PARODREN-336967 format. One line per field, with one value per atom (N, C-alpha, C): x negated, y, z negated; residue number from 1. Coordinates in steps of 0.2 Angstrom, whole numbers, plus 2048, in hexadecimal, padded with zeros to 3 digits. Layout:
<rs>
c1: [X  ...] .
c2: [Y  ...] .
c3: [Z  ...] .
num: [NUM  ...] .
</rs>
This chain:
<rs>
c1: [D40  D3D  D40  D3D  D40  D41  D47  D49  D47  D45  D44  D49  D4C  D51  D4F  D53  D52  D52  D4C  D4B  D51  D54  D5A  D60  D60  D66  D66  D60  D5F  D60  D65  D65  D64  D64  D63  D68  D6E  D74  D73  D6E  D6C  D68  D66  D62  D67  D67  D6B  D68  D6D  D6A  D6C  D68  D6A  D6A  D66  D66  D63  D67  D65  D62  D5B  D57  D56  D58  D56  D5C  D5A  D5F  D5F  D66  D67  D65  D65  D63  D5D  D58  D52  D54  D50  D52  D51  D4D  D4D  D53  D56  D5C  D62  D62  D67  D67  D61  D61  D64  D63  D65  D6D  D70  D77  D7A  D76  D79  D7A  D75  D75  D7A  D7B  D80  D87  D88  D8F  D92  D98  D9C  D9B  D96  D94  D98  D9D  DA1  DA6  DA5  DAA  DAA  DAF  DAF  DB2  DB3  DB6  DB1  DAB  DA6  DA1  DA1  D9D  D99  D93  D8F  D92  D91  D94  D92  D8C  D89  D8C  D90  D93  D9A  D9D  DA3  DA3  D9F  D9E  D9C  DA0  D9F  DA3  DA7  DAC  DB2  DB4  DBA  DC0  DC5  DCB  DD1  DD4  DD9  DE0  DE4  DEB  DEF  DF4  DF8  DFE  DFF  E05  E03  E06  E04  E06  E02  E03  E09  E0B  E10  E0E  E08  E05  E05  E07  E07  E00  DFB  DF5  DF4  DEF  DED  DE6  DE5  DDF  DDC  DD5  DD2  DD2  DD4  DD5  DD0  DCA  DC4  DC0  DBB  DB7  DB6  DB5  DB4  DAD  DAE  DA8  DA6  DAA  DA8  DAE  DAD  DB2  DB2  DB8  DB8  DB9  DB4  DB4  DB4  DB8  DB8  DB2  DAD  DA7  DA8  DAE  DAF  DB1  DB6  DB9  DB7  DB3  DB1  DB7  DBD  DC2  DC2  DC3  DC3  DCA  DCB  DD1  DD3  DCE  DCF  DC9  DCB  DC6  DC6  DC0  DBF  DBE  DC2  DC2  DBF  DBB  DB8  DBB  DBE  DC0  DBE  DBE  DBC  DB5  DB2  DAB  DA7  DA1  D9C  D97  D97  D93  D96  D92  D94  D95  D95  D95  D9C  D9F  DA6  DAC  DAA  DAF  DB4  DBA  DBE  DBF  DBE  DBF  DC6  DC9  DD0  DD0  DD3  DD3  DDA  DD9  DDF  DDE  DE3  DE2  DDF  DDC  DD9  DDF  DE4  DEA  DED  DEC  DEE  DEA  DE4  DE0  DE2  DE2  DE3  DDD  DDB  DD5  DD7  DD3  DD5  DCE  DCE  DC8  DC9  DC4  DC5  DC3  DC4  DC2  DBB  DB7  DB0  DAF  DB4  DB3  DB1  DB1  DAE  DB4  DB3  DB8  DBA  DC1  DC4  DC9  DC8  DCD  DD2  DD8  DDE  DE3  DE7  DEC  DF2  DF8  DFF  E01  DFE  DFF  DFD  E01  E00  DFB  DF8  DF2  DF5  DFB  DFE  DFF  E01  E02  DFB  DF6  DF0  DED  DEE  DEC  DEF  DF5  DF9  DF6  DF2  DEF  DEB  DEB  DE7  DE0  DDB  DD4  DD1  DCC  DC9  DC6  DC7  DC4  DC1  DBA  DB6  DB7  DB8  DB9  DC0  DC5  DCB  DCB  DC7  DC6  DC1  DBE  DB9  DB3  DAF  DAA  DA4  D9F  D98  D95  D92  D8E  D93  D99  D9E  DA1  DA4  DA8  DAE  DB3  DBA  DBC  DBE  DC0  DC7  DC7  DCC  DCD  DD3  DD5  DD2  DCE  DCB  DD1  DD4  DDA  DDD  DE3  DE6  DE2  DE2  DDE  DD7  DD4  DCD  DCA  DC4  DC1  DC1  DC1  DC1  DBA  DB9  DB2  DB2  DAC  DAA  DAA  DAE  DAE  DAC  DA7  DA4  DAA  DAA  DAF  DAD  DB1  DB0  DB1  DB3  DB4  DAE  DAB  DA5  DA6  DA2  DA1  D9D  D9F  D9B  D93  D93  D8C  D88  D8B  D87  D85  D8A  D88  D82  D81  D7C  D75  D75  D6F  D6D  D71  D6F  D69  D65  D5F  D62  D5E  D60  D5B  D5D  D59  D5B  D56  D57  D59  D5B  D5D  D57  D58  D53  D4E  D4E  D48  D49  D44  D44  D43  D41  D40  D43  D46  D49  D44  D46  D41  D43  D49  D4B  D51  D54  D5B  D60  D66  D6B  D6A  D6B  D6A  D71  D75  D7C  D81  D87  D8D  D90  D92  D95  D9C  DA0  DA7  DAB  DB0  DB4  DBB  DBC  DC1  DC8  DC8  DCE  DD1  DCD  DCF  DCE  DCA  DC9  DC5  DBF  DBB  DB4  DAF  DA8  DA7  DA5  DA4  D9D  D98  D91  D8D  D87  D82  D7C  D78  D71  D6C  D66  D61  D5A  D55  D4F  D4A  D46  D41  D3D  D37  D32  D32  D32  D32  D38  D3D  D43  D49  D4F  D55  D5A  D5D  D62  D69  D6D  D74  D77  D7A  D7C  D83  D87  D8E  D8F  D94  D95  D97  D9B  D9D  D97  D91  D8B  D88  D8A  D86  D8A  D87  D8A  D88  D8D  D8B  D8D  D88  D89  D86  D89  D85  D7F  D7A  D74  D73  D6F  D6C  D66  D65  D5F  D5B  D55  D51  D55  D58  D5B  D62  D65  D6C  D70  D75  D78  D7F  D83  D8A  D8E  D8D  D91  D8E  D88  D84  D82  D87  D86  D82  D7D  D79  D7B  D7B  D7D  D77  D78  D73  D76  D73  D76  D72  D75  D71  D72  D6D  D6E  D6D  D70  D70  D69  D64  D5D  D58  D52  D4D  D49  D44  D41  D3D  D3A  D37  D3C  D41  D46  D4A  D4A  D4D  D4A  D43  D3F  D43  D47  D4A  D51  D53  D5A  D5A  D60  D60  D5F  D5C  D5B  D5E  D5F  D62  D5D  D5F  D5B  D5F  D5E  D63  D61  D5B  D59  D5D  D5E  D61  D68  D6B  D72  D73  D6E  D6F  D72  D78  D7B  D82  D85  D8B  D91  D8F  D94  D95  D90  D90  D93  D99  D9C  D98  D93  D8F  D8A  D87  D82  D86  D8C  D8F  D91  D92  D93  D8D  D87  D81  D7F  D81  D7F  D84  D8A  D8F  D8D  D8B  D89  D83  D7E  D78  D7A  D7E  D80  D86  D88  D8E  D8E  D89  D89  D8A  D8B  D8B  D91  D97  D9C  D9A  D97  D96  D90  D8B  D86  D89  D8D  D90  D94  D97  D9B  D97  D90  D8C  D88  D89  D86  D8A  D86  D88  D8D  D92  D96  D94  D8E  D8B  D84  D82  D7B  D79  D74  D71  D75  D79  D7D  D83  D85  D8C  D90  D96  D9B  D9F] .
c2: [3E2  3DC  3D6  3D1  3CB  3C6  3C3  3BF  3B8  3B4  3AD  3A9  3A5  3A0  39B  399  393  38D  389  384  37F  37D  378  37B  381  384  382  381  37F  377  375  36E  36C  366  364  365  367  369  370  373  37A  379  373  372  371  375  375  370  36C  367  369  367  368  36F  373  37A  37A  37E  37F  385  385  38B  38D  388  38A  38E  393  398  396  396  394  399  39F  3A5  3A8  3AA  3AD  3B5  3B8  3BF  3C3  3C2  3C6  3C5  3BF  3BE  3C1  3C1  3C3  3CB  3CE  3D5  3D8  3D4  3D6  3D6  3D1  3D0  3D5  3D8  3DD  3E4  3E5  3EB  3EB  3E5  3E5  3E4  3E2  3E1  3E7  3E7  3ED  3EC  3F0  3F0  3F4  3F8  3FC  3F8  3F8  3F4  3F8  3FC  401  3FE  3F8  3F5  3F3  3F2  3F0  3F6  3F7  3FD  3FB  3FE  3FD  401  3FF  402  40A  40B  412  416  413  417  419  416  417  41B  419  41C  423  428  42F  432  42E  430  433  439  43C  438  439  435  43B  43B  440  43D  442  440  442  43D  43F  443  444  448  44F  454  45B  45E  463  467  46C  470  475  47A  47B  480  47C  476  472  46F  46F  46D  466  462  45C  45C  45A  45B  454  455  44F  44F  449  449  446  444  441  43E  43A  436  42F  42B  424  423  420  41F  417  413  40C  407  400  3FC  3F6  3F3  3EE  3E7  3E3  3DD  3D7  3D2  3CB  3C7  3C5  3C2  3BB  3B8  3B2  3B2  3B7  3B8  3BD  3C2  3C8  3CD  3CC  3D0  3D7  3DC  3E3  3E4  3E5  3E6  3ED  3F1  3F8  3FC  402  407  40C  40E  413  41A  41E  425  42A  42E  434  43A  43E  445  449  450  455  455  459  459  45C  45C  45E  458  455  44F  44A  447  441  443  44A  44D  450  44D  44F  44D  448  446  441  43F  43A  435  42E  429  426  424  421  41C  416  411  411  40F  40E  407  404  3FE  3FF  3FA  3FA  3FB  3F8  3F8  3FF  403  40A  40E  40C  410  40F  414  414  417  413  415  418  41E  421  424  427  42B  432  436  43D  43E  444  446  444  443  442  43A  436  42F  42C  431  42F  42C  427  424  429  429  42D  428  42A  426  42A  427  42B  427  42A  427  42A  426  429  42B  430  432  439  43D  444  445  44B  44C  44B  44D  44D  445  441  43A  437  439  436  438  43E  440  43D  43A  436  42F  42D  426  425  420  41F  41F  421  421  41A  419  413  411  40A  407  401  401  3FB  3F5  3F6  3F0  3EC  3F0  3ED  3E9  3EB  3E8  3E2  3E1  3DC  3DD  3E3  3E4  3E0  3E1  3DD  3DE  3D9  3D9  3DA  3D8  3D7  3D0  3CE  3C8  3C9  3C5  3C6  3BF  3C0  3BA  3B7  3B1  3AD  3A7  3A5  39F  399  395  38F  38A  389  385  386  384  385  382  386  383  384  386  386  38E  38F  396  398  39F  3A2  3A2  3A2  3A2  3A7  3A9  3AF  3AC  3AF  3AD  3B3  3B2  3B7  3B9  3C0  3C2  3C1  3C1  3C0  3C7  3CC  3D3  3D7  3DA  3DE  3E4  3E9  3EF  3EE  3F0  3EF  3F2  3F7  3FA  3F6  3F2  3ED  3E7  3E5  3DF  3E1  3E7  3E9  3EA  3E8  3E8  3E2  3DC  3D6  3D3  3CF  3CC  3C6  3C4  3BE  3B8  3B2  3AC  3A8  3A4  39F  398  393  38D  38A  388  384  389  38F  394  396  397  39A  3A1  3A4  3AC  3AF  3B5  3B8  3BB  3BB  3BD  3C4  3C7  3CD  3CF  3D4  3D6  3D8  3D8  3DA  3E1  3E3  3EA  3ED  3EB  3EF  3EA  3EC  3E8  3EB  3E6  3E8  3E7  3EC  3EB  3EB  3E6  3E5  3E9  3EF  3F3  3F1  3EC  3E9  3E4  3E0  3DB  3DD  3E3  3E5  3E0  3DE  3D9  3DB  3D8  3D9  3D3  3D4  3CF  3CD  3D1  3D0  3D3  3D1  3D4  3D5  3DA  3DA  3D9  3D7  3D6  3D7  3D9  3DA  3D5  3D2  3CD  3CC  3CA  3C9  3CF  3D5  3DB  3DC  3D8  3D8  3DA  3DC  3DD  3D7  3D4  3CE  3D0  3CE  3CE  3C7  3C6  3BF  3BF  3BB  3BB  3BA  3BE  3BE  3B7  3B3  3AD  3A8  3A9  3A5  3A6  3AB  3AC  3A9  3A8  3A6  3AB  3AF  3B4  3B0  3AF  3AC  3AF  3AE  3B1  3AD  3B0  3AD  3AF  3AB  3AD  3B0  3B7  3BA  3BA  3BC  3BB  3C0  3C5  3CA  3CA  3C5  3C5  3C1  3C4  3C1  3BF  3BD  3BA  3C0  3C6  3CB  3D0  3CD  3D1  3CC  3CA  3C5  3C8  3C5  3C8  3C3  3C6  3C3  3C3  3BE  3BE  3BA  3BB  3B8  3B3  3AD  3A8  3A8  3A9  3A9  3A2  3A1  39A  398  39D  39B  39F  39C  3A0  3A5  3A8  3AD  3AA  3A4  3A1  39F  39C  399  39F  3A5  3AA  3AD  3AB  3AD  3AB  3A6  3A3  3A6  3AB  3AE  3B4  3B6  3BC  3C2  3C7  3CD  3D3  3D8  3DE  3E2  3E5  3EA  3EF  3F5  3FB  3FC  3FC  3FE  3F9  3F3  3EE  3ED  3F1  3F0  3EA  3E7  3E1  3E3  3E5  3E7  3E4  3E6  3E3  3E6  3EC  3EF  3EB  3E7  3E3  3DC  3DB  3D4  3CE  3D0  3CA  3C8  3CD  3CC  3C8  3CB  3C7  3C0  3BF  3B8  3B4  3B6  3B3  3B2  3B7  3B6  3B1  3B1  3AC  3A5  3A4  39E  39B  39F  39D  39B  39E  39C  398  394  390  38C  38A  385  388  38F  393  390  38F  38D  386  382  37B  37C  380  381  385  389  38D  388  383  37F  37A  379  375  378  37F  382  380  37F  37D  382  380  385  388  384  386  388  38E  391  394  393  396  396  390  38F  393  397  39B  398  397  395  39B] .
c3: [E09  E06  E08  E0B  E0D  E06  E07  E01  E02  DFD  DFE  DFB  DFE  DFC  DF7  DF3  DEE  DF3  DF2  DF7  DF7  DF1  DF2  DF5  DF7  DFA  E01  E04  E0B  E0C  E0F  E10  E18  E19  E20  E24  E22  E26  E29  E27  E2A  E30  E32  E38  E3E  E42  E48  E4D  E50  E55  E5C  E60  E67  E6A  E67  E6A  E71  E75  E7C  E7D  E7E  E7F  E86  E8B  E92  E95  E98  E9C  EA3  EA5  EAC  EB1  EAF  EB4  EB1  EB5  EB3  EB1  EAD  EAB  EB1  EB6  EBC  EC0  EC1  EC5  EC1  EBA  EB6  EB7  EB7  EB7  EBD  EC3  EC9  EC9  EC6  EC6  EC2  EBC  EB8  EBC  EC0  EC4  EC9  ECC  ED2  ECF  EC9  EC6  EC4  EC2  EBF  EB8  EB6  EAF  EAA  EAC  EA8  EA4  E9E  E99  E93  E92  E8D  E86  E86  E80  E7B  E7D  E78  E76  E6F  E6D  E67  E67  E61  E5B  E55  E4F  E4F  E51  E51  E56  E5B  E60  E5D  E58  E56  E4F  E4A  E44  E45  E42  E43  E48  E4B  E50  E4D  E4F  E4C  E4D  E49  E49  E4A  E50  E51  E50  E4E  E4D  E53  E55  E5B  E59  E52  E50  E4F  E53  E53  E4D  E4B  E45  E47  E42  E43  E48  E49  E4E  E55  E55  E5C  E5E  E59  E5A  E57  E5B  E58  E55  E4F  E4C  E4A  E49  E47  E3F  E3C  E35  E31  E35  E31  E36  E34  E39  E36  E3B  E39  E35  E2F  E2B  E2B  E2B  E2B  E2D  E2C  E2E  E29  E27  E22  E27  E26  E2B  E27  E29  E27  E2A  E25  E28  E2A  E2A  E2C  E34  E35  E3B  E40  E3C  E40  E41  E3E  E3F  E3B  E3E  E3A  E37  E31  E2E  E2D  E2B  E29  E2C  E2D  E2F  E2A  E27  E22  E25  E23  E26  E20  E22  E1E  E20  E1B  E1C  E17  E18  E13  E12  E0E  E0C  E11  E10  E15  E16  E1C  E1D  E19  E15  E10  E09  E08  E01  E00  DFB  DF9  DFE  E02  E07  E03  E06  E04  E09  E06  E0B  E0A  E10  E10  E15  E14  E19  E1D  E23  E27  E2B  E2D  E30  E37  E39  E40  E45  E44  E49  E4A  E45  E45  E4A  E4B  E50  E57  E5B  E62  E66  E6B  E6E  E75  E77  E7D  E80  E85  E88  E89  E88  E8A  E91  E94  E9B  E9D  E98  E99  E99  E98  E98  E91  E8C  E85  E81  E7D  E79  E74  E72  E6E  E69  E63  E5E  E5C  E5C  E5A  E55  E51  E4D  E4D  E4D  E4D  E46  E43  E3C  E3B  E38  E36  E31  E31  E2C  E25  E24  E1D  E1B  E20  E1F  E1D  E21  E20  E19  E17  E10  E0A  E0C  E07  E06  E0A  E09  E03  E00  DFA  DFC  DF8  DF9  DFA  DFE  DFF  DF8  DF6  DF0  DF3  DF3  DF5  DF1  DEB  DE6  DE8  DEA  DEB  DF2  DF6  DFD  DFD  DF7  DF6  DFB  DF9  DFD  DFC  E00  DFF  DF8  DF6  DEF  DE9  DEA  DE5  DE5  DE0  DE0  DDD  DDE  DDC  DD8  DD2  DCE  DD0  DD1  DD3  DCE  DCE  DC9  DCD  DCA  DCD  DCD  DC7  DC7  DC0  DBF  DB8  DB3  DAD  DA7  DA8  DAD  DAE  DAE  DAC  DAC  DB3  DB4  DBB  DBD  DC4  DC6  DCB  DCD  DD2  DD9  DDD  DE4  DE9  DED  DF1  DF6  DF7  DFC  E03  E08  E0F  E12  E0F  E12  E10  E15  E15  E19  E17  E1B  E21  E27  E2D  E2C  E28  E27  E23  E1E  E1A  E1E  E22  E27  E2B  E2D  E31  E2E  E27  E24  E21  E22  E1F  E22  E1E  E20  E24  E29  E2D  E2C  E2C  E2B  E31  E33  E38  E35  E38  E35  E32  E2C  E28  E25  E27  E25  E1E  E1A  E13  E12  E18  E18  E1E  E1D  E22  E27  E2D  E32  E35  E34  E36  E32  E34  E32  E37  E36  E3B  E3D  E43  E45  E46  E4A  E4B  E4C  E4B  E4C  E53  E57  E5E  E5D  E5E  E5D  E64  E64  E69  E67  E6A  E68  E6B  E6F  E71  E6C  E69  E65  E5D  E5C  E55  E51  E55  E51  E53  E4E  E4F  E54  E5A  E5F  E5F  E5E  E5E  E59  E57  E53  E57  E55  E59  E53  E55  E51  E55  E52  E55  E52  E57  E56  E5C  E5B  E61  E65  E62  E66  E6B  E6A  E6E  E6A  E6E  E6A  E6D  E69  E6B  E69  E6E  E6D  E6B  E65  E63  E61  E63  E61  E5A  E57  E50  E4E  E52  E50  E4F  E51  E51  E4A  E47  E40  E3A  E35  E2F  E29  E26  E21  E1A  E16  E10  E0A  E04  DFE  DFC  DFA  DF7  DF0  DED  DE6  DE6  DE6  DE6  DE0  DDF  DD9  DD4  DD6  DD1  DD1  DD5  DD6  DD0  DCD  DC7  DCA  DC6  DC7  DCA  DC8  DCB  DD0  DD2  DD7  DDC  DE0  DE5  DEB  DEE  DF4  DFA  DFF  E06  E0B  E0F  E15  E1B  E20  E27  E29  E2C  E2F  E36  E3A  E42  E44  E4A  E4D  E4F  E50  E52  E4E  E4D  E49  E4E  E4B  E4F  E56  E55  E5A  E60  E5E  E62  E66  E63  E66  E6D  E6D  E73  E7A  E7A  E80  E81  E7C  E7C  E81  E84  E88  E83  E86  E82  E85  E80  E82  E86  E8C  E90  E93  E90  E92  E9A  E9C  EA3  EA8  EA6  EAB  EA9  EA5  EA3  E9F  E9C  E98  E91  E91  E8A  E89  E83  E82  E86  E8A  E8E  E95  E96  E9C  E9C  E9F  E9F  EA1  EA6  EA8  EA3  EA0  E9A  E94  E93  E8D  E8F  E95  E97  E96  E98  E97  E90  E8C  E85  E82  E83  E81  E83  E89  E8B  E88  E86  E83  E7C  E78  E71  E71  E76  E77  E71  E6E  E68  E62  E62  E5C  E57  E59  E55  E52  E55  E53  E4D  E4F  E4A  E44  E44  E3F  E3A  E3D  E39  E35  E37  E34  E2E  E2D  E27  E21  E1C  E15  E12  E0F  E0B  E05  E02  DFC  DFD  DFC  DFD  DF7  DF4  DEE  DE8  DE8  DE2  DE1  DE6  DE6  DEC  DEA  DEF  DF2] .
num: [1  1  1  2  2  2  3  3  3  4  4  4  5  5  5  6  6  6  7  7  7  8  8  8  9  9  9  10  10  10  11  11  11  12  12  12  13  13  13  14  14  14  15  15  15  16  16  16  17  17  17  18  18  18  19  19  19  20  20  20  21  21  21  22  22  22  23  23  23  24  24  24  25  25  25  26  26  26  27  27  27  28  28  28  29  29  29  30  30  30  31  31  31  32  32  32  33  33  33  34  34  34  35  35  35  36  36  36  37  37  37  38  38  38  39  39  39  40  40  40  41  41  41  42  42  42  43  43  43  44  44  44  45  45  45  46  46  46  47  47  47  48  48  48  49  49  49  50  50  50  51  51  51  52  52  52  53  53  53  54  54  54  55  55  55  56  56  56  57  57  57  58  58  58  59  59  59  60  60  60  61  61  61  62  62  62  63  63  63  64  64  64  65  65  65  66  66  66  67  67  67  68  68  68  69  69  69  70  70  70  71  71  71  72  72  72  73  73  73  74  74  74  75  75  75  76  76  76  77  77  77  78  78  78  79  79  79  80  80  80  81  81  81  82  82  82  83  83  83  84  84  84  85  85  85  86  86  86  87  87  87  88  88  88  89  89  89  90  90  90  91  91  91  92  92  92  93  93  93  94  94  94  95  95  95  96  96  96  97  97  97  98  98  98  99  99  99  100  100  100  101  101  101  102  102  102  103  103  103  104  104  104  105  105  105  106  106  106  107  107  107  108  108  108  109  109  109  110  110  110  111  111  111  112  112  112  113  113  113  114  114  114  115  115  115  116  116  116  117  117  117  118  118  118  119  119  119  120  120  120  121  121  121  122  122  122  123  123  123  124  124  124  125  125  125  126  126  126  127  127  127  128  128  128  129  129  129  130  130  130  131  131  131  132  132  132  133  133  133  134  134  134  135  135  135  136  136  136  137  137  137  138  138  138  139  139  139  140  140  140  141  141  141  142  142  142  143  143  143  144  144  144  145  145  145  146  146  146  147  147  147  148  148  148  149  149  149  150  150  150  151  151  151  152  152  152  153  153  153  154  154  154  155  155  155  156  156  156  157  157  157  158  158  158  159  159  159  160  160  160  161  161  161  162  162  162  163  163  163  164  164  164  165  165  165  166  166  166  167  167  167  168  168  168  169  169  169  170  170  170  171  171  171  172  172  172  173  173  173  174  174  174  175  175  175  176  176  176  177  177  177  178  178  178  179  179  179  180  180  180  181  181  181  182  182  182  183  183  183  184  184  184  185  185  185  186  186  186  187  187  187  188  188  188  189  189  189  190  190  190  191  191  191  192  192  192  193  193  193  194  194  194  195  195  195  196  196  196  197  197  197  198  198  198  199  199  199  200  200  200  201  201  201  202  202  202  203  203  203  204  204  204  205  205  205  206  206  206  207  207  207  208  208  208  209  209  209  210  210  210  211  211  211  212  212  212  213  213  213  214  214  214  215  215  215  216  216  216  217  217  217  218  218  218  219  219  219  220  220  220  221  221  221  222  222  222  223  223  223  224  224  224  225  225  225  226  226  226  227  227  227  228  228  228  229  229  229  230  230  230  231  231  231  232  232  232  233  233  233  234  234  234  235  235  235  236  236  236  237  237  237  238  238  238  239  239  239  240  240  240  241  241  241  242  242  242  243  243  243  244  244  244  245  245  245  246  246  246  247  247  247  248  248  248  249  249  249  250  250  250  251  251  251  252  252  252  253  253  253  254  254  254  255  255  255  256  256  256  257  257  257  258  258  258  259  259  259  260  260  260  261  261  261  262  262  262  263  263  263  264  264  264  265  265  265  266  266  266  267  267  267  268  268  268  269  269  269  270  270  270  271  271  271  272  272  272  273  273  273  274  274  274  275  275  275  276  276  276  277  277  277  278  278  278  279  279  279  280  280  280  281  281  281  282  282  282  283  283  283  284  284  284  285  285  285  286  286  286  287  287  287  288  288  288  289  289  289  290  290  290  291  291  291  292  292  292] .
</rs>
């Protein structure tokens, strides 16, 4: 269901100025460049390509075998910077029933490839050491739809402050609004992860019967006051640099012509189109829907 924002929450500062909609290269020329360029770039992956991947230990067991100690379930992401701080690992149970979730830091993950060229996740940790890690606690990492109390100042009551840490899977379900719009026109599709830097580099969304790749830095993720949201039930949404109509001029993902996040030429085209993203993001108000 689309959420309608409180009218006073939208100010004129949401209106982005000087949007450049013209593309320097036609889609036909760009498609030819994609086919002729070296499109192999294994550093960028959609979250669906990594979630569910087995995590292997590099420390052999007493029998000399290296085992998988769980599978990747999710990522903890800072919605301001896109940086991934933790990877949530699921172990035990059958499917998602009876399993145990444990967090390890992104820096502990080592990436490699098997003989088929498929990405493999490894960690320098024994199975016993992994089992000793405390279980994942969403509230302590300030997950989405929660708020953490902080001291406003000495002698004053505490106030609720929305967290900037969210699960990747939750970000991928946020409603998306265009600048100055009161209704969402789509929702975020997937997070595209740069495995070299440990950041969410891009987000995908569908509109106009197309799929768009947009830099994470061009979005603004903010809490909103929904009709049923209370002080302890903060709801979030994402503001895109362009609305649905303006996106018609943006480059689109096309698997057939290699226009994907894996292609460095396409990423350069996308980054160039959204070059005003950081300026637009800075213009977003810090207060939306009455929640700071």
